[in-house]
C-alpha positions as a Markdown table, in Angstrom:
| # | Residue | x | y | z |
|---|---|---|---|---|
| 1 | Met | -49.6 | -59.4 | 1.7 |
| 2 | Ser | -46.8 | -62.2 | 1.5 |
| 3 | His | -44.5 | -62.2 | 4.4 |
| 4 | Ser | -41.3 | -62.4 | 2.7 |
| 5 | Thr | -37.9 | -61.2 | 4.0 |
| 6 | Ile | -36.0 | -58.9 | 1.8 |
| 7 | Ser | -32.1 | -59.0 | 1.9 |
| 8 | Leu | -30.0 | -55.9 | 1.0 |
| 9 | Asn | -26.3 | -55.4 | 0.9 |
| 10 | Lys | -24.1 | -52.3 | 0.6 |
| 11 | Ala | -24.3 | -50.5 | -2.8 |
| 12 | Ala | -21.1 | -50.1 | -4.8 |
| 13 | Arg | -22.8 | -47.5 | -6.9 |
| 14 | Leu | -26.0 | -45.5 | -7.3 |
| 15 | Arg | -26.4 | -43.8 | -10.8 |
| 16 | Gly | -29.1 | -43.2 | -13.3 |
| 17 | Glu | -32.7 | -41.7 | -14.1 |
| 18 | Met | -35.9 | -42.6 | -12.8 |
| 19 | Thr | -39.6 | -41.5 | -12.2 |
| 20 | Val | -41.2 | -42.2 | -9.1 |
| 21 | Pro | -45.0 | -43.4 | -8.6 |
| 22 | Gly | -47.7 | -40.8 | -8.7 |
| 23 | Asp | -48.4 | -38.8 | -5.5 |
| 24 | Lys | -50.4 | -40.8 | -3.0 |
| 25 | Ser | -52.3 | -37.8 | -1.5 |
| 26 | Ile | -53.1 | -36.5 | -5.1 |
| 27 | Ser | -54.3 | -39.9 | -6.2 |
| 28 | His | -56.7 | -40.4 | -3.4 |
| 29 | Arg | -58.1 | -37.0 | -3.7 |
| 30 | Ala | -58.6 | -37.3 | -7.5 |
| 31 | Val | -60.7 | -40.5 | -7.1 |
| 32 | Met | -62.9 | -38.7 | -4.3 |
| 33 | Phe | -63.4 | -35.6 | -5.9 |
| 34 | Gly | -64.0 | -37.2 | -9.3 |
| 35 | Ser | -66.7 | -39.4 | -7.7 |
| 36 | Leu | -68.5 | -36.4 | -6.4 |
| 37 | Ala | -68.1 | -34.3 | -9.6 |
| 38 | Glu | -70.6 | -34.2 | -12.6 |
| 39 | Gly | -69.2 | -36.0 | -15.7 |
| 40 | Thr | -66.1 | -38.0 | -16.3 |
| 41 | Thr | -62.7 | -37.6 | -14.6 |
| 42 | Glu | -59.5 | -38.9 | -16.2 |
| 43 | Ile | -56.7 | -39.6 | -13.8 |
| 44 | Thr | -53.0 | -40.5 | -15.4 |
| 45 | Asn | -49.9 | -41.4 | -13.4 |
| 46 | Phe | -52.2 | -42.5 | -10.8 |
| 47 | Leu | -50.6 | -44.3 | -8.0 |
| 48 | Gln | -51.5 | -48.1 | -8.3 |
| 49 | Gly | -50.6 | -48.7 | -4.5 |
| 50 | Ala | -52.8 | -50.9 | -2.0 |
| 51 | Asp | -53.9 | -47.4 | -0.3 |
| 52 | Cys | -55.2 | -45.7 | -3.4 |
| 53 | Leu | -56.9 | -48.8 | -4.6 |
| 54 | Ser | -58.7 | -48.9 | -1.2 |
| 55 | Thr | -60.1 | -45.6 | -2.0 |
| 56 | Ile | -61.2 | -46.7 | -5.3 |
| 57 | Asp | -62.9 | -49.8 | -3.8 |
| 58 | Cys | -64.8 | -47.6 | -1.3 |
| 59 | Phe | -66.4 | -45.5 | -3.9 |
| 60 | Arg | -67.3 | -48.4 | -6.2 |
| 61 | Lys | -69.1 | -49.8 | -3.3 |
| 62 | Met | -71.0 | -46.4 | -3.0 |
| 63 | Gly | -72.3 | -46.9 | -6.9 |
| 64 | Ile | -69.6 | -45.1 | -8.6 |
| 65 | Glu | -68.4 | -46.7 | -11.8 |
| 66 | Ile | -64.6 | -46.4 | -12.1 |
| 67 | Glu | -62.6 | -48.2 | -14.9 |
| 68 | Asn | -58.9 | -48.6 | -13.9 |
| 69 | Thr | -56.4 | -49.7 | -16.5 |
| 70 | Pro | -52.6 | -49.2 | -16.3 |
| 71 | Glu | -52.6 | -46.0 | -18.5 |
| 72 | Arg | -55.4 | -44.2 | -16.9 |
| 73 | Ile | -58.4 | -44.2 | -14.4 |
| 74 | Leu | -61.7 | -43.0 | -15.7 |
| 75 | Ile | -64.4 | -42.1 | -13.1 |
| 76 | Arg | -68.2 | -41.4 | -14.1 |
| 77 | Gly | -68.9 | -38.9 | -11.4 |
| 78 | Arg | -72.4 | -38.7 | -10.0 |
| 79 | Gly | -72.4 | -35.3 | -8.5 |
| 80 | Leu | -72.1 | -34.3 | -4.8 |
| 81 | His | -75.4 | -36.0 | -3.9 |
| 82 | Gly | -74.9 | -39.2 | -6.1 |
| 83 | Leu | -73.5 | -41.6 | -3.8 |
| 84 | Ser | -75.6 | -44.7 | -2.8 |
| 85 | Ala | -75.5 | -46.6 | 0.4 |
| 86 | Pro | -72.9 | -49.3 | 0.3 |
| 87 | Ser | -74.3 | -52.9 | 0.8 |
| 88 | Ser | -71.2 | -53.8 | 3.0 |
| 89 | Ile | -68.7 | -52.3 | 5.5 |
| 90 | Leu | -66.3 | -49.9 | 3.7 |
| 91 | Asp | -62.8 | -51.4 | 4.2 |
| 92 | Thr | -60.0 | -48.5 | 4.0 |
| 93 | Gly | -57.0 | -51.2 | 4.3 |
| 94 | Asn | -53.8 | -49.4 | 5.6 |
| 95 | Ser | -54.8 | -46.1 | 4.5 |
| 96 | Gly | -55.3 | -43.2 | 7.0 |
| 97 | Thr | -56.1 | -40.7 | 4.4 |
| 98 | Thr | -58.9 | -42.8 | 2.9 |
| 99 | Thr | -60.3 | -43.3 | 6.4 |
| 100 | Arg | -60.2 | -39.6 | 7.5 |
| 101 | Leu | -61.3 | -38.0 | 4.2 |
| 102 | Ile | -64.0 | -40.3 | 3.3 |
| 103 | Ser | -65.5 | -39.7 | 6.9 |
| 104 | Gly | -65.9 | -36.0 | 6.0 |
| 105 | Ile | -67.9 | -37.0 | 2.9 |
| 106 | Leu | -69.8 | -39.9 | 4.7 |
| 107 | Ala | -70.9 | -37.5 | 7.5 |
| 108 | Ala | -73.2 | -35.7 | 5.0 |
| 109 | Gln | -74.7 | -38.7 | 3.2 |
| 110 | Pro | -78.5 | -39.8 | 3.6 |
| 111 | Phe | -77.4 | -43.2 | 4.8 |
| 112 | Glu | -75.6 | -45.1 | 7.4 |
| 113 | Thr | -72.1 | -46.7 | 7.0 |
| 114 | Thr | -69.6 | -48.4 | 8.9 |
| 115 | Leu | -65.9 | -47.9 | 8.0 |
| 116 | Thr | -63.1 | -50.1 | 9.0 |
| 117 | Gly | -59.4 | -50.9 | 8.1 |
| 118 | Asp | -56.5 | -53.3 | 8.9 |
| 119 | Ala | -54.9 | -53.7 | 12.3 |
| 120 | Ser | -52.8 | -50.7 | 11.8 |
| 121 | Ile | -55.8 | -48.5 | 10.9 |
| 122 | Gln | -57.8 | -49.7 | 13.9 |
| 123 | Lys | -55.1 | -48.3 | 16.3 |
| 124 | Arg | -54.9 | -44.8 | 14.7 |
| 125 | Pro | -56.3 | -41.8 | 16.4 |
| 126 | Met | -59.7 | -40.8 | 15.0 |
| 127 | Arg | -60.8 | -38.5 | 17.7 |
| 128 | Arg | -59.1 | -35.8 | 15.5 |
| 129 | Ile | -61.8 | -36.0 | 13.0 |
| 130 | Ile | -64.7 | -37.2 | 15.1 |
| 131 | Glu | -64.6 | -34.1 | 17.2 |
| 132 | Pro | -64.9 | -31.5 | 14.4 |
| 133 | Leu | -67.4 | -33.7 | 12.2 |
| 134 | Ser | -69.6 | -33.9 | 15.5 |
| 135 | Met | -69.5 | -30.2 | 16.0 |
| 136 | Met | -70.9 | -29.9 | 12.5 |
| 137 | Gly | -73.7 | -32.2 | 13.6 |
| 138 | Ala | -72.4 | -35.5 | 12.3 |
| 139 | Asp | -73.4 | -38.6 | 14.0 |
| 140 | Ile | -70.1 | -40.5 | 14.0 |
| 141 | Ala | -68.9 | -43.0 | 16.6 |
| 142 | Ser | -66.0 | -45.3 | 17.4 |
| 143 | Val | -67.8 | -48.7 | 17.5 |
| 144 | Asn | -65.3 | -50.0 | 20.2 |
| 145 | Gly | -65.4 | -46.7 | 22.1 |
| 146 | Asn | -61.7 | -46.2 | 22.0 |
| 147 | Asp | -61.6 | -43.4 | 19.5 |
| 148 | Cys | -60.5 | -45.7 | 16.7 |
| 149 | Ala | -61.9 | -47.4 | 13.7 |
| 150 | Pro | -64.2 | -49.1 | 13.1 |
| 151 | Leu | -66.4 | -46.1 | 12.7 |
| 152 | His | -70.1 | -45.8 | 12.5 |
| 153 | Ile | -71.4 | -42.7 | 10.4 |
| 154 | Ala | -75.2 | -41.7 | 10.1 |
| 155 | Gly | -75.0 | -39.2 | 7.6 |
| 156 | Gly | -77.2 | -36.0 | 8.1 |
| 157 | Lys | -77.6 | -32.2 | 8.0 |
| 158 | Leu | -74.3 | -30.5 | 8.6 |
| 159 | His | -73.8 | -26.8 | 9.6 |
| 160 | Gly | -70.7 | -24.9 | 8.9 |
| 161 | Ile | -68.1 | -24.1 | 11.8 |
| 162 | His | -64.8 | -22.6 | 12.1 |
| 163 | Tyr | -62.6 | -25.0 | 13.8 |
| 164 | His | -59.1 | -24.3 | 15.2 |
| 165 | Ser | -57.1 | -27.4 | 14.9 |
| 166 | Lys | -54.8 | -28.5 | 17.6 |
| 167 | Ile | -52.5 | -30.2 | 15.0 |
| 168 | Ala | -51.4 | -29.3 | 11.5 |
| 169 | Ser | -52.8 | -32.3 | 9.7 |
| 170 | Ala | -53.9 | -32.2 | 6.1 |
| 171 | Gln | -56.1 | -35.3 | 6.8 |
| 172 | Val | -58.2 | -33.4 | 9.6 |
| 173 | Lys | -58.4 | -30.3 | 7.4 |
| 174 | Ser | -59.4 | -32.1 | 4.2 |
| 175 | Ala | -62.2 | -34.2 | 6.5 |
| 176 | Ile | -63.7 | -30.7 | 7.6 |
| 177 | Leu | -63.6 | -29.2 | 4.3 |
| 178 | Leu | -65.2 | -32.2 | 2.4 |
| 179 | Ala | -68.0 | -32.2 | 5.1 |
| 180 | Gly | -68.2 | -28.3 | 4.6 |
| 181 | Leu | -69.2 | -29.0 | 0.8 |
| 182 | Tyr | -72.4 | -30.2 | 2.4 |
| 183 | Ala | -72.9 | -27.7 | 5.2 |
| 184 | Asp | -75.4 | -25.0 | 5.5 |
| 185 | Gly | -72.8 | -22.2 | 5.6 |
| 186 | Thr | -69.1 | -21.6 | 5.1 |
| 187 | Thr | -66.8 | -23.9 | 7.0 |
| 188 | Gly | -63.2 | -22.8 | 7.8 |
| 189 | Val | -60.4 | -24.4 | 9.4 |
| 190 | Thr | -57.3 | -22.7 | 11.1 |
| 191 | Glu | -54.2 | -24.9 | 11.7 |
| 192 | Pro | -51.3 | -24.1 | 14.1 |
| 193 | Ala | -48.7 | -24.4 | 11.0 |
| 194 | Leu | -49.7 | -25.1 | 7.3 |
| 195 | Ser | -50.3 | -28.7 | 6.5 |
| 196 | Arg | -50.2 | -29.9 | 2.8 |
| 197 | Asn | -52.9 | -28.0 | 0.6 |
| 198 | His | -53.6 | -30.6 | -2.1 |
| 199 | Thr | -57.3 | -30.6 | -1.1 |
| 200 | Glu | -57.6 | -26.9 | -1.5 |
| 201 | Ile | -55.8 | -26.7 | -4.8 |
| 202 | Met | -57.7 | -29.6 | -6.5 |
| 203 | Leu | -61.2 | -28.8 | -5.0 |
| 204 | Arg | -60.6 | -25.3 | -6.6 |
| 205 | Cys | -59.6 | -27.1 | -9.9 |
| 206 | Phe | -63.1 | -29.0 | -9.7 |
| 207 | Gly | -64.9 | -25.8 | -9.2 |
| 208 | Ala | -65.5 | -25.6 | -5.3 |
| 209 | Asp | -65.3 | -22.2 | -3.6 |
| 210 | Val | -62.3 | -22.5 | -1.5 |
| 211 | Thr | -60.2 | -19.7 | 0.0 |
| 212 | Ser | -56.9 | -19.9 | 1.7 |
| 213 | Glu | -55.6 | -17.2 | 3.7 |
| 214 | Gly | -52.6 | -17.7 | 6.0 |
| 215 | Leu | -53.3 | -20.8 | 8.2 |
| 216 | Thr | -56.9 | -20.8 | 7.4 |
| 217 | Ala | -58.8 | -22.6 | 4.6 |
| 218 | Ser | -62.5 | -22.2 | 4.1 |
| 219 | Val | -65.1 | -23.6 | 1.8 |
| 220 | Arg | -68.6 | -22.4 | 0.7 |
| 221 | Pro | -71.3 | -25.1 | 0.4 |
| 222 | Asn | -73.1 | -26.8 | -2.3 |
| 223 | Pro | -70.9 | -26.2 | -5.5 |
| 224 | Thr | -71.2 | -28.0 | -8.8 |
| 225 | Leu | -68.0 | -29.9 | -9.1 |
| 226 | Arg | -67.1 | -30.9 | -12.9 |
| 227 | Gly | -65.1 | -33.5 | -14.0 |
| 228 | Gln | -61.3 | -33.0 | -14.8 |
| 229 | Lys | -58.4 | -34.3 | -16.6 |
| 230 | Ile | -55.7 | -34.8 | -13.8 |
| 231 | Val | -52.1 | -35.6 | -14.2 |
| 232 | Val | -50.6 | -36.9 | -10.9 |
| 233 | Pro | -47.0 | -35.4 | -10.2 |
| 234 | Gly | -44.4 | -37.9 | -8.9 |
| 235 | Asp | -44.7 | -38.4 | -5.1 |
| 236 | Ile | -42.0 | -36.4 | -3.2 |
| 237 | Ser | -42.6 | -38.8 | -0.3 |
| 238 | Ser | -41.7 | -41.8 | -2.6 |
| 239 | Ala | -38.6 | -39.7 | -4.1 |
| 240 | Ala | -37.3 | -38.9 | -0.5 |
| 241 | Phe | -35.9 | -42.3 | -0.4 |
| 242 | Phe | -33.9 | -42.0 | -3.5 |
| 243 | Ile | -33.0 | -38.4 | -2.8 |
| 244 | Ala | -31.3 | -39.6 | 0.6 |
| 245 | Ala | -29.7 | -42.8 | -1.1 |
| 246 | Ala | -28.2 | -40.2 | -3.7 |
| 247 | Leu | -26.9 | -37.9 | -1.0 |
| 248 | Ile | -25.2 | -40.9 | 1.2 |
| 249 | Val | -24.0 | -43.4 | -1.2 |
| 250 | Pro | -20.4 | -42.2 | -2.2 |
| 251 | Gly | -20.3 | -41.1 | -5.9 |
| 252 | Ala | -23.8 | -41.3 | -6.4 |
| 253 | Glu | -25.7 | -39.2 | -9.2 |
| 254 | Leu | -29.3 | -39.4 | -9.5 |
| 255 | Leu | -32.0 | -37.7 | -11.9 |
| 256 | Ile | -35.6 | -38.0 | -10.5 |
| 257 | Arg | -37.9 | -36.8 | -13.1 |
| 258 | Asp | -41.5 | -35.2 | -12.9 |
| 259 | Val | -41.5 | -34.7 | -9.0 |
| 260 | Gly | -44.2 | -32.7 | -7.0 |
| 261 | Ile | -42.6 | -29.8 | -5.2 |
| 262 | Asn | -45.5 | -28.3 | -3.5 |
| 263 | Pro | -44.2 | -25.9 | -1.0 |
| 264 | Thr | -46.3 | -27.6 | 1.7 |
| 265 | Arg | -44.5 | -30.9 | 1.0 |
| 266 | Asp | -41.0 | -29.8 | 0.1 |
| 267 | Gly | -39.4 | -29.8 | 3.5 |
| 268 | Ile | -37.1 | -32.7 | 2.5 |
| 269 | Leu | -35.4 | -30.4 | -0.2 |
| 270 | Arg | -35.1 | -27.7 | 2.3 |
| 271 | Val | -33.5 | -29.9 | 5.0 |
| 272 | Ala | -31.1 | -31.5 | 2.6 |
| 273 | Lys | -29.7 | -28.4 | 1.4 |
| 274 | Ala | -29.5 | -27.1 | 4.9 |
| 275 | Met | -27.5 | -30.2 | 5.8 |
| 276 | Gly | -25.2 | -29.5 | 2.6 |
| 277 | Gly | -26.9 | -31.8 | 0.2 |
| 278 | Asp | -26.3 | -31.2 | -3.6 |
| 279 | Ile | -29.9 | -31.1 | -5.2 |
| 280 | Thr | -30.8 | -29.0 | -8.2 |
| 281 | Cys | -34.5 | -28.5 | -9.6 |
| 282 | Leu | -34.5 | -28.6 | -13.2 |
| 283 | His | -37.5 | -27.9 | -15.6 |
| 284 | Val | -39.9 | -26.3 | -12.9 |
| 285 | Arg | -43.4 | -26.1 | -14.1 |
| 286 | Asn | -46.8 | -25.5 | -12.5 |
| 287 | Asp | -50.0 | -27.1 | -13.6 |
| 288 | Gly | -51.8 | -26.4 | -10.3 |
| 289 | Glu | -49.3 | -28.6 | -8.6 |
| 290 | Pro | -45.8 | -27.5 | -9.1 |
| 291 | Thr | -43.3 | -30.1 | -10.4 |
| 292 | Ala | -39.4 | -30.4 | -11.4 |
| 293 | Asp | -36.7 | -32.9 | -12.2 |
| 294 | Leu | -34.6 | -33.3 | -9.2 |
| 295 | Leu | -30.7 | -33.6 | -10.0 |
| 296 | Val | -29.1 | -35.2 | -6.6 |
| 297 | Arg | -25.4 | -35.9 | -6.1 |
| 298 | His | -23.5 | -37.5 | -3.2 |
| 299 | Ser | -22.7 | -34.9 | -0.6 |
| 300 | Ala | -20.7 | -34.5 | 2.6 |
| 301 | Leu | -23.7 | -33.8 | 4.9 |
| 302 | His | -23.6 | -32.1 | 8.5 |
| 303 | Gly | -26.1 | -32.1 | 11.4 |
| 304 | Val | -28.8 | -29.5 | 11.6 |
| 305 | Thr | -31.9 | -28.7 | 13.9 |
| 306 | Ile | -35.4 | -29.5 | 12.4 |
| 307 | Glu | -38.3 | -28.0 | 14.1 |
| 308 | Gly | -41.5 | -25.8 | 14.1 |
| 309 | Gly | -43.3 | -24.8 | 10.9 |
| 310 | Ile | -41.2 | -27.2 | 8.5 |
| 311 | Ile | -42.3 | -30.3 | 10.4 |
| 312 | Pro | -45.7 | -30.8 | 8.6 |
| 313 | Thr | -44.0 | -30.4 | 5.3 |
| 314 | Leu | -41.8 | -33.4 | 5.8 |
| 315 | Ile | -43.7 | -35.4 | 8.6 |
| 316 | Asp | -43.6 | -38.6 | 6.2 |
| 317 | Glu | -40.1 | -38.0 | 5.4 |
| 318 | Leu | -38.4 | -37.8 | 8.9 |
| 319 | Pro | -37.6 | -41.6 | 8.9 |
| 320 | Val | -35.3 | -41.4 | 6.1 |
| 321 | Ile | -33.9 | -38.0 | 7.2 |
| 322 | Asn | -32.8 | -40.0 | 10.2 |
| 323 | Ile | -30.6 | -42.0 | 7.9 |
| 324 | Met | -29.1 | -39.0 | 6.2 |
| 325 | Ala | -28.6 | -37.7 | 10.0 |
| 326 | Ala | -26.8 | -40.9 | 10.9 |
| 327 | Cys | -24.5 | -40.4 | 7.7 |
| 328 | Ala | -23.8 | -36.7 | 8.5 |
| 329 | Glu | -21.2 | -35.1 | 10.4 |
| 330 | Gly | -22.2 | -33.7 | 14.0 |
| 331 | Thr | -25.6 | -34.1 | 15.7 |
| 332 | Thr | -29.1 | -33.6 | 14.1 |
| 333 | Val | -31.9 | -32.6 | 16.6 |
| 334 | Ile | -35.5 | -33.2 | 15.6 |
| 335 | Arg | -38.4 | -31.6 | 17.7 |
| 336 | Asn | -42.0 | -30.8 | 17.4 |
| 337 | Ala | -42.7 | -34.1 | 15.6 |
| 338 | Glu | -44.9 | -36.0 | 18.2 |
| 339 | Asp | -47.4 | -37.0 | 15.5 |
| 340 | Leu | -44.6 | -39.5 | 14.2 |
| 341 | Arg | -46.0 | -41.6 | 17.4 |
| 342 | Ala | -49.5 | -41.8 | 15.6 |
| 343 | Lys | -48.3 | -43.0 | 12.0 |
| 344 | Glu | -48.7 | -46.5 | 10.6 |
| 345 | Ser | -46.3 | -47.4 | 13.7 |
| 346 | Asn | -44.8 | -45.3 | 16.4 |
| 347 | Arg | -42.2 | -44.0 | 14.0 |
| 348 | Ile | -39.9 | -42.5 | 16.9 |
| 349 | Asp | -39.4 | -45.7 | 18.8 |
| 350 | Val | -39.1 | -48.0 | 15.7 |
| 351 | Met | -36.5 | -45.6 | 14.2 |
| 352 | Ala | -34.5 | -45.6 | 17.4 |
| 353 | Glu | -34.6 | -49.1 | 18.0 |
| 354 | Tyr | -33.3 | -50.3 | 14.5 |
| 355 | Leu | -30.9 | -47.4 | 14.0 |
| 356 | Arg | -29.4 | -48.2 | 17.4 |
| 357 | Ala | -29.1 | -51.9 | 16.1 |
| 358 | Met | -27.4 | -50.8 | 13.1 |
| 359 | Gly | -24.8 | -48.8 | 15.2 |
| 360 | Cys | -26.2 | -45.3 | 15.2 |
| 361 | Asp | -26.2 | -43.1 | 18.4 |
| 362 | Ile | -29.7 | -42.1 | 18.5 |
| 363 | Thr | -31.8 | -41.0 | 21.6 |
| 364 | Pro | -35.5 | -40.8 | 21.1 |
| 365 | Thr | -37.6 | -38.0 | 22.8 |
| 366 | Pro | -41.0 | -37.2 | 23.3 |
| 367 | Asp | -41.4 | -35.3 | 20.3 |
| 368 | Gly | -38.4 | -36.5 | 18.0 |
| 369 | Met | -34.9 | -37.8 | 18.4 |
| 370 | Ile | -31.3 | -36.6 | 18.7 |
| 371 | Ile | -28.8 | -38.1 | 16.3 |
| 372 | Ala | -25.0 | -38.0 | 16.7 |
| 373 | Gly | -24.0 | -38.8 | 13.1 |
| 374 | Gly | -20.9 | -40.1 | 11.5 |
| 375 | Arg | -20.6 | -43.6 | 13.2 |
| 376 | Pro | -20.4 | -46.7 | 10.6 |
| 377 | Leu | -23.6 | -48.6 | 10.2 |
| 378 | His | -23.7 | -52.4 | 9.9 |
| 379 | Gly | -26.7 | -54.6 | 8.8 |
| 380 | Thr | -29.2 | -56.1 | 11.1 |
| 381 | Leu | -32.8 | -57.7 | 10.8 |
| 382 | Ile | -35.5 | -55.1 | 10.6 |
| 383 | Asp | -39.2 | -55.5 | 11.8 |
| 384 | Pro | -40.9 | -52.7 | 9.9 |
| 385 | His | -44.1 | -53.0 | 12.2 |
| 386 | Met | -46.3 | -53.1 | 9.1 |
| 387 | Asp | -45.2 | -49.6 | 8.1 |
| 388 | His | -44.3 | -49.2 | 4.5 |
| 389 | Arg | -42.0 | -46.0 | 5.1 |
| 390 | Ile | -39.9 | -47.8 | 8.0 |
| 391 | Ala | -39.4 | -50.8 | 5.4 |
| 392 | Met | -38.2 | -48.3 | 2.8 |
| 393 | Thr | -36.1 | -46.1 | 5.0 |
| 394 | Phe | -34.1 | -49.1 | 6.2 |
| 395 | Ala | -33.7 | -50.4 | 2.6 |
| 396 | Ile | -31.8 | -46.9 | 2.1 |
| 397 | Ala | -29.6 | -47.4 | 5.4 |
| 398 | Ala | -28.8 | -51.0 | 4.0 |
| 399 | Leu | -26.9 | -49.3 | 0.9 |
| 400 | Val | -24.3 | -47.7 | 3.2 |
| 401 | Ala | -24.4 | -50.4 | 6.0 |
| 402 | Glu | -21.7 | -53.1 | 6.3 |
| 403 | Gly | -22.7 | -56.8 | 5.9 |
| 404 | Arg | -26.4 | -57.6 | 5.2 |
| 405 | Thr | -29.6 | -56.0 | 6.1 |
| 406 | Glu | -32.8 | -58.1 | 6.2 |
| 407 | Ile | -36.2 | -56.6 | 6.4 |
| 408 | Ala | -39.0 | -58.8 | 7.5 |
| 409 | Asp | -42.4 | -58.6 | 5.7 |
| 410 | Gly | -40.5 | -56.4 | 3.1 |
| 411 | Glu | -43.6 | -56.6 | 0.8 |
| 412 | Ile | -45.5 | -53.9 | 3.2 |
| 413 | Val | -44.1 | -51.3 | 0.9 |
| 414 | Asn | -46.8 | -52.1 | -1.9 |
| 415 | Val | -49.0 | -49.8 | 0.3 |
| 416 | Ser | -47.3 | -46.7 | -1.7 |
| 417 | Tyr | -44.4 | -48.0 | -3.8 |
| 418 | Pro | -45.2 | -51.4 | -5.6 |
| 419 | His | -41.9 | -51.5 | -7.5 |
| 420 | Phe | -39.4 | -50.2 | -4.9 |
| 421 | Tyr | -36.9 | -53.0 | -4.5 |
| 422 | Glu | -36.7 | -53.5 | -8.3 |
| 423 | Glu | -36.0 | -49.7 | -8.7 |
| 424 | Leu | -33.3 | -49.8 | -5.9 |
| 425 | Ala | -31.7 | -52.9 | -7.7 |
| 426 | Arg | -31.8 | -51.2 | -11.2 |
| 427 | Leu | -30.0 | -48.2 | -9.9 |
| 428 | Thr | -27.4 | -49.8 | -7.8 |
| 429 | Arg | -26.3 | -52.2 | -10.5 |
């Protein structure tokens, strides 16, 4: 990753049509489930970001043939029991999704693996998966004894459990359900609030016996998964930056095509509308995952309180929602979002530090932040702390800030959105 500084200025305009890259969560899962299926899986609109390429790399190391062209990904699956022992350590890069989900699969394999990632991954909490997988009989240990990666996993026989998760996390839920494919009985996960359900939807599409009832998802073991054709919808977490931009840049109007609007992910749309945002969903369609075209226009926003069950549906969008709040009249309060402290960076503290540097009235709290909106923002130098979403968030803030905003290590956005700055430049020309 090159350490270049990106310079941005206030936008005079923001107009046009665009598509965003394929959904990151769905791209990861398509590769994983395609690898465990029998026959060929074809994925189109796959996200060619560093995180999803880490997932491809891990499965190639376990003997899966994956052909990656710009048009499509072809995976020659080898069935649920077709993975082979990797000859080297599996490196998940910056990807929490890869690390946590693949752990559920590795827990059941008849071989040992070591799983590691970059400096950021080696700080992220893994006890949340180590605990339930160990309850299923997995032999999984943090190599450095700090409940973080690297993880050493010696696969073995697993038994079904019903796990009551303390946090609403799709990564935790998915790791357990994937391990459950190999267990000796039904495996269930009950969450405190519903996290994104891409795993349940896609596993069902591949032929697994997955049931979802309220806050509980369960899977029956040993299905035959069959290769599928998967069209990945546009990632709403990537669209969120442009949604926010169109709401706050005066005179803006933007049409974002083919965005996934899964109800476990669409919190950004609900919050934007609650703040007075003008967003229209056009051409809504449902091919397993609901998608729509989003027409977004500049709006006079006002403060809201964001808390409770909606938080898991917008956890990755909260940084850019902070920017909307900074541009809104009145106060926005965000609560129940303590998980922001355990992301690629401590997003609560980092957002507070740099929004304050831009002139915003923001107070961090243990589980969120309080933002008194309406104060003019001015450019500053941002260190995104190796966090792609922080870098993109402040690129959006730059569009309404006086003077120049500089983002150090701006290329970190390649993790999820390789052409982000080019797209921003095109729409603001």
